[in-house]
Steps between C-alpha positions, in 0.01 A plus 500: 500500500397762248739687270466769238771688318507862610718791595428463870443198722357383832618176657309394810671291769412380849688566824388173656293448815742656747832316510759629253607142429162440337553762229573315176853524363362639174317780682807589707721524191244723331500736798879520488497578128194726489524843340215604729376279783165609642339339805130522568597548862814484712291373792589136445761290686710406197568865417762509777703245305463703180633807680785303658607384154530863388229469235345839423123530479207737531156422641137601469462546874430868445192410295347332806481833680283673240274219374149490653474121466702201382337470158584862420853442628556191287365667188728799555803272533412307184440820305832647611698190403343479155552872441868470591540200269340685207763768551775244444588382851587139569348420838522208737193515723524297822202403713473310830459124466414370154389734220199278429365441850278772650681778311247742352757735344628220278150426372455867414845522344431209268175660385664836434812361333282302259378829352851638440695349210805703601533327837654154553341331799600183682426329831747263663383224734569548869438329830197613698406462865257228395777245439636561850148480642448156344810378682421653839140378508559169325229556242481392137347764268371221277236444767368849430602846614327838473719810538336834571626848576372619839305775325301239307391282794177697537399369156478145634141391548565143610774286645740393221521126437879532488766618741497879514805727513444870570795720411603855588329527836676833549376616838248448781227681307544269199513199733176611664326528163622150408383361833150643465469379142611147593263491798212516256556132425744376766465462878652785700748259657590315180872416495699691239875523445670835544818523289750780552845573352499183292852380406664747740695416817214619722233317304185421696236244397238454770142380530256745656121524535348720232367757748856580610626580150505879539648477851837364387785738592716435193261570211665681210552478122664156539192342660305221331201300622432134423149359537480120458227359282367261766321777689124506506254716689 
């Protein structure tokens, strides 16, 4: 956690991996008490519970419509939050999952807040989808785990020597790109684990051949891919 005395503040919390029961008690209390609660997006399962509790919030979903790519989007969100804090607002910024797992806006926020002495900045720990994934797949991260955003899979030039988790496989196009990148060093029919709606009532964890990845009917922003380390071409 990082803190600086200032006239405005940003406190970053996580909304957990999907089930409202996995939001930390500390994060929930902060949302209830927030002067201004801002969500990166309302397109996350736990937001329904936030609404049901009568907690007021705004979101950055409108920014998604005008940004040409995700990096531009995330930079715009970080810039807006810091600007608001420098004007004296006390903000609680909530992101899906954990603030420190695959959350680019938090990385950018930390960098920007470090250059503003008039902004107090803190990050609270939260539960990510990764902890649930360990349980479902029966894996121990001590044995090695590489986590990549789907957009970064093309940067792989060899099969990782650890288990591989690919997050944010948003749609069939993203899944197709991942499939083609993985086929550079894996057999077309290599078994991979398709994970959808983790920690939700309709959770699905199923093994499929790699070539069928982009043919799955339920691909969306809650899709993750697990590639075990034992694979070899």
